[in-house]
Steps between C-alpha positions, in 0.01 A plus 500: 500500500329669209155657502276530198492837328133555593579428867785751491259763367248421777771544764552854376132605470206306642684251713553124451277278706693286753369172356605591147847599620539174693391300192785650298775443758723191522582558867277578797381863493696604812828375345417651162431839649839492679671393173329781308608750771863371484490575125377856564134436429292558812135398493246611761164345586190719538141378520587151372689627196875547437650817356846630421609699810564800273123529433464648849816715504445876467728652236622760750609228742661268246875447478656512151835369382642634174764280336731633231632206304787562269631247249803489274302350216644150515 
């Protein structure tokens, strides 16, 4: 499952029309939405368009996770 770059941008700003999203998916939309969610990418539908769930999340109510990755250089 891979969406076009332009579609990814629409998901974060203006919304991606449902028909356009369905046209890019290999699986039925219900299954694809569950697969996206399982991979940590939740999409929500509003007024016939899909958006990243984070578009509607207030910064004050968001949860953040800071990861400190250390390597040994090899």
